[in-house]
N, C-alpha and C positions, 0 to 999 in steps of 0.2 A: 215471622218466626215459623220454624218447622214444627210439625205435629207428628206424634207417634200414635198410631192406632194399633191396639193389641186385641186380637180376637181369639177367645178361648171358649170352646163349647157354646158358641153362640153369644156369649157375653162380650160386649165391646167396651173398651176403655180408651178414651182419647186424652192425651196430655200434651202440653207444650214441651218443646225440647230446646232448652237454652244451650249455648256453647259449652262444651266440656266433654268429659268422658262418661259414658253410660255403660256400666257392666250389666250384662244380661245373664241370669242364672238363678239357681235356687238357694245360693248362699246368702247369709244375712247382710253381707257387704254390698250386694248388688242393688243398683238403683232400679232396675227392671226385674222384679221377682217373678219367676216362673217355677213354682214349687211343685215339680213333678219328678217322678223317678227317672224318666228318660232325659232329664236336663241336668247338666253338670253343675258343680258348685259355682264355677265361673265359666260359663259356656261360650260367650261371645262378647266382643267389645264394640259398641257403637260410639263413634267419635263425631261430634257436631262442631263445625267451625264455619262461620261466615255463610250461613244458609246452605251449607253442603253437609252431607252425612256419609260416612264410610263405615263399613262393618268388616270385622275379621273374626274367624273362629279361633278360640283359645285352646286348641288341641282337645276339644270336647270328646266325650266317649261316643256320642251318636251323631256328631257332625252338625253343621249349619248349612241350610239350603237357600239359595236365592233363585227364585223363579224355577224351582225344581232341580237346579243344578247344585252339586256339592261345592261348598266354598273352600278353595285351596289357598287363596291369598286375599289380602285386603282389597275390597272393591267399593267404589262409590255407588250409592243408591240413587236411582232415578225415581220420579214420581210414581211410576207404575210398578216398581219392583216389589215383590212379596217375599218376605223372609220367613222361612219355616224353621222353628226350633222345637223338636219333639212334636207335639200335637198342637202347638201354638203358632199362630200367624201374626206377623208384624208388618206394618207398612209405614214408611215415612213420607209425608206429603206436606206441601205448603197450601193446600186447599183449605177452605173453611170447614167447620165441623160438619155441616149438613152434607157437603160433597163427600167428605170422608166416610160418613155414615152410609151414604148411598152406595159408594164404591165397595165398602166392606160388606154390605148386604149381599153383593154378588159372590163374594168369597165364602159366605157363611156355610154353604153346603159342603165345602171342602174341609171344614174343621171337625176333627174327631172328638169324641167325648173326653172331656178333661174338666177338672175343677176350675172355676173362675178365679182369677187373681183379684182379691179385694182392693178396691181403689184406695181405701184408707191406709192399707198396709204399704202400698206402693208409694204414696205420698210421704208416709212416715219414714220409709227407707231413704227417700231422696233427701229429706230434711237432715237426717243424721249421717249422711255420707261425709267423712271427714275432710277430704280434699279432692274434689273433682278435677281441679287443675293438674294435680299430680298425674292422673291417668291420661289426661290429654298430652302432657309433656312426655309421658312414657311412650305413647303412640308415635309422636313425632320423632322421638329418639330412636325408636326401632327402625323407622324409615331411613333416617340418616346413617345409622349403623350398617344397614344393608348396603347402602351406597358406598360407604367407607370400605367394606369388604370387597366390593367390586373393583375399587380403584387401588387398594393397597393390600397386598397379600402378606399379612403379618407373619404367618408361619414360614413362608418362603424367605422373607427377609431375615427372620431370626436364624433359620438354618444356614443362610448364606454367610453368616458371621458378621452382620452389620452391627456396629457398636450400638449399645443400648441408648446412649444419649442421642445418636444420630437417628435411630429408629423412632424415639419419642418425638424428635423434632419433625420428622416426616409425617408422623401421625397428627401432630398438632396442626401442621400446615394444611394437610388434606382435610381435616375436620373443619377448619376455619373456612376453606374454600367452599365446601358443601353447604355449610350454614349460611354463608353469604349468598350463595345461589338461591337457597330456599327463601331468604329474605327478599332478594331482588324479584323473585317470581310471586311474591305476596302469599306464599304458602305457609308462613310461620305465624301462628296466632299471636296477637298483640300481647296476650297475657304472659307469654313465655320470654324470659330474659335470654338473649342469644349467648351472652358470656357464660351464664350458668349452664346453659345447654351444652356448649362446647366442652366445659370442664367435666360434666357428667359423662359425656360420650368418651372423652379421653380416659377417664378413670375406668370406664367399662372395658375399653379396648386394651389399655396398657397396664393398668394397675388392678386394684381390688374392687372396682365398681362402687356400688353404694356403701361399701364398708369403709371407704377412705375417710369419710367424715366421722364415723363412729370410732375408728382407730385414733383419730386426732383429738377426740373428745376425752379429756382427762377425767370426767365424771363417770365414764363407762368403764367398768371393770371386767365385763364378760359380754361376748357377742354370741348369740345362738341363732343360726339360720336353719329354720325348719321348712325346707323347700323354698321356692322362689318368692312366695308371697307373704311369708311370715318370718320376720326378723325381730327377735327379742334381744333386749339388752338388760344388764344388771347395773343399776345405779344405786349407790349407798345401800347395797345389800338387798334391794327389791327388784323384781323382774317387771319389765314393762315392754309393750309392743313399740318398736321403733317406727318412725315415720319414713320408711324407705322399703323398697322392694326390688327384686331382680326381675328382669323381663321374662325369663323362663328357666327351665332346668339347665339348658345349655349354658346360660350365663353363669349360673352357680358352679357348674363343672369347670368352666373356663377359669374362674377365680381359684378353685381348688387346685387345678393343674398348675396354675401360675405360682402357687405357694410351694407345692411339693417338688416340682421339676428341678429347681436349683439345688435341692438337697439330695438329688439322686433317687428320690422316691417315686413311686408310681401308684396310680389308683385307677382301677377299671373293674370289670365284672369278675375277673379272676382274682383280683386283690382289692376287694371293695371297701376297705377301711385303712386308714393310715394316721400315724402321729407325726407331727412335724412342728416347725417353729418359724416365726417370722424373724426378719433381721434384727428387730429390737428385743428378741428373746421371748415374745409372747408365745404361749403354747397353743397348738392347733390340733384338733382332731376332726377328721372328716370320714363320713360313711355314706355310701352311695347305693342306689338300686343295684341288684334286687334286694339287698338287705334293708335299705331304708325305703319304706313303702310310700312315704310322703314326698319323695324326691331327694336330691342330694342334700345332706345335712352337714353343717359346718359349725364347730364350736371353737371360739377363740378366747383363751384366758389371757387377758392383758396384765402386764406388770407395770408398776409405777416407773416413770422415766427417772425419777429420783430414788436413790437407795434410801430406804427407811432406816431410821436410827432407833435406839432404845427409847430416846426421848419422844420420838414420834408415837411409838406404841403407848407410852404413858399418856400423851396428849389425846390419843384416840380412845383411851380407856381400855386398851387391850390387856394391859397388866399395870402393876404399880412400880414405883421406883425401887422398892424393896426387892420385888421379884426380878427386876432387871439386874440389880446388883448381884443378887444370888446366882442368876444364870451366868453372868459374866465370871463370877468366881468359879462355877462348875467347869466352864470352858477352859479357864486358865489352869485349873487343877487336873485337866485332861480326863474328866469324867465322860464316860460313854453315854450319849444322850439319844433318846428316841422321841421324835415329835409325832404325836398321834392326833387323829381327828377325822371328820367326814370329808366328803368331796366339797371343795370350795370353802373350807374352813380357814384357809390361810397357812397351811403347813409349809409350803415352799417359801413363802414370804418370811415366815419365822425362821426357817432353816437358813435362809440368806442372812438374816439378822444375826443369828447365833454364830455363823461362820465368820462374821466381822470381828468377833472377840478373839479369834485365833491370832497369836503373835505373828508378826510379819516375817520372822526368821525361820519358819517351819515350812516343810515341803508338804503340800496338800494335793491329793488326787481326788477329783470329783468324777462320779460315774452316774450317768443318767440315760433314760430312754430318749428324751429330747432335751438338749442342753438348755437349761433355764437359769441355773445358779450363776450369779455374777459376783464372784469374789474379788476383793480389792487387793489382796496380798500379791506380792511380786512373784512368789514361787508356787504357781498353781499349774497342775496338769489336768486338762479337761478331757474326759473320755465319754464317747457317746455310742450307744448300742446301734446295731445295724440290722435291718430286716433282711429276709432272704431275697435273692434276685428273682427274675422271672422264671427261672428253672427250679426255684425252691431251694437254692443252695446259697452258701456264703453268709448265713446269718451269724451275727455275733451278739450274744445275749448279755444281760447285766451280770449274770453269774460268771460268764467267761471273763468279763472285764474285772470283776472283783478278784478272781483268781490271779489274773495277770498283774493287777495292781500290787499284789504282795511281793512281786519281784522288782518293783520300781522304787524301793526304799522310801515309802511314804512315812511321814510323821503322823499324818491323819488321813483317814479315808472318809469321804462323804458320799453316801449313796442317796441319790435324789428320792427314791422310793423303793422299798422292799415289797415285792408282790409275789414272790415265789421261792424257788429253791436257793436263790442267792442269799436268803436270810441265814442259812447255815454257814456259808462262807463268811458273811459279815460278822456273825457271832464268833467264829473261829479267829478272825482277824482281830476283833476286840480283845480276845483272850490271849493273843500271842504277840504282845508288844506294840499294838497300834491303838493305845489308849487315846481317848479324846475324839473318837470317831463319832459321826452323826448320821442319822438316817430318818426317814419318815415311814409311817405305816397308816393304813386305814383302820381305825378302831373307834368304838363308841365311848370308851373310858380307859383309864390307865390299866385297870384289871383285864380288860378285853385285849390289851396289847399282848399279854402273856400268851393267851390262847391263840391269837392270830400268829404270833411268832412260832408257836408249836406247830400249827397247821402248815405254815410255809416251810418249816424245816422238813416236815414229812414229804413235801412236794419235791424235795431234792432227790427222791428215789432211794434214799438210804433207810433201811429198816432199823431205826434207832429206838431203844426203849424210852418211854415217856420220862422216866426219871433222869436219864442221861441228857435229854433235851432240856429239861428244866434246870439241871445243873449248869448247862451251858448258858442259858438265859440269865440265871441268877448271878453268875460270876461275871458275865459280860456287860449287862445293862446296869447302869448306875441311876440314871434319872429319866423319868418319863414326863413329858409335857403334853397335856391334853388341851387342844384348842377346838373351839366349837363356833359355828355360826348360829346365833340365837334367832328367835322368832321375829325380832324387829329388824333383822338384817345385819346387826352388828356382829363383829368377830371378836371373841375374847378368849384369853387363856383361862380355862376354868379349873385347872388343877396342875400342880407340880408335885410329883410323887417320887419317892426314893425306893428303889428295890433294895431291901435290907438283907435278903438271903433266902435260904431254903430250909424249911422245917418239915421234915418228913417228905411228903409228896407235894407240898404246897409252897409256892413262892410267896414270900412275905413282903408286903409293901406298906409304906406309911405316907400319908398326904402331908406335905409341908406347907403348901399354900392352896387355898380353894376359893372359888367364886361363889358367893351366897347371894341369891336373888331375893330382893326384899319387896318387889312389886313393880308397878309401871308408873312412869311419869305422865303428866297431862297430855303430852304429845305422843303417847304410846310407846315410848322407849323403855327398855328394861332397866330397872334400877337395882343396884346391888353393890357389893363390895368384895374385892379380892383381898383376902386376909390370910395371915399365917394361922396355922392350926394350933401352934404351941409346941409341936414336935420339932426336934432339932435333928439335923443330919447325923448319922452314926459316926461320921468322920470329923465332926466339929472339934472334938478335943484334940485332934491331931494338927489342927491349923496352926496353933502357936509354934509347934515344933518345926513346921514348914516355913515359918517366917511370915505368916499371914495374921493380920489383926482385924477381927470381925466383931462388931458389936452384937452380943447375943440378943439384944432387944429387937433385932430384925425379925426374930421368930416368935416374939411375944404378942399375942393378939390383944392384950390389954394395954400395951404401951401406947403412949401418945404417937399419933401418926407422924408428926413432924420430927419427933425424937428418934423414930425408927430409921429415918433416912440418913444413914451413916455410910460414908464412903469406905469401901473396903481397901485396906492398905496392906502392902507387903513391905516388911522391914521398916526403914525410915522414910519410905517414899509417900 
């Protein structure tokens, strides 16, 4: 078995090197810890396989040196090779401990002053390394990918107009050939599955790399890439570190470009952030250096492959059957609805659900930054904003699309999210014959929605008095639904409120349904109930004249829960 001798400030540590990947650096994830300022978090990678050792620099700040020469590529270490990282010296040898000690004594004078690495710390780090095999696989994968790029020029083939299916077939064939050659030469460690390796390399070269498995995992609702080495996911409302990594910044950039290119978007230093979407509708945001200091950053908001129903929301505990029936009534009565909440609270999902209540014989126009809404009605026109081109021209904003939609004879307008001056145009549309429109805003409560809308109207550039803006809001908005992501990761509708009008300078609202937290369950989940407040909509008395039959016990907090669940009926239906 190979041995590693580490020499720091005259202190020597000798340890055996089993097959696998050994990260060297000052980060807590490194198996060989060198905790000094001139050493990077992940400085170098030492790969051991079948009594041979190779080392490569991981784009460290101060470089890695072998026998005094800077390391520019992965090299195999011989028995006499000395590796210098900062002020530390390392040597790999198959000699016994006494021989190593004698050899190292000769090098001791070359070691500059530095703090010794505690043996206990190094051993503890090695024990808690999650998956050394993964790093070995990663090293082998990098070598095969470099060979793939030599044999198959992906960019040239893409630009030449080769069919995507043909390109993928060529890539799979070439990858298989290279892996078989590595197997035949005995250079593939026995611990690595060739089939899995081929699939990983194919995903890296042609698809979204390590994200493919996460995208296929239905338990993952959000993917967050914070540079190549840290990939987080959200499962059941909780964040956790995923067991996958990219090889380097270039791999992350390649995936980002693969996402945005088909949409006609670009991302580079001149345009360092972009919003996009995947073919399945998942929302994508990417931001790259120099704005992202930790490397290219990618956030993917996944959406359920199956359209959620009101019954699903009841089963999840997001709201109650009463609330579902009430919101269905509001949509049928063409009430203008604003869905509010924080980031990741489920606003778009709820908006999708509410849109499903719209009758199929109406013309609907949807307007979004990145198309996410998936309406099932037959008569839907989908509009998507466009960023400026490389010359800074040609941008089409949400506001432009809202204005244009008014000339398209819509029955309803759905704006995915109001974030700026388009709020004024949306309010005007709601007030001029486009009742039943829907939108979302970021806000912390139903009352905050009013101030947010005021602020966004002022962003339109028109100097309107506050009272005029509030009059617009009071007459345009009928219902505000507030959704929140709670501390246990669950998403719940926490309030359904009615805008009742304007009194003086103040917009008046009343809560119709609210969520009341009562405590925590044994497994740490939030316990509570979503109940009516006892208040009834101001327009309830008009329902009978409109042909709707609604049980008033729906709004009674004291009524028996089962008795409250009454189907809303119109006429004799």
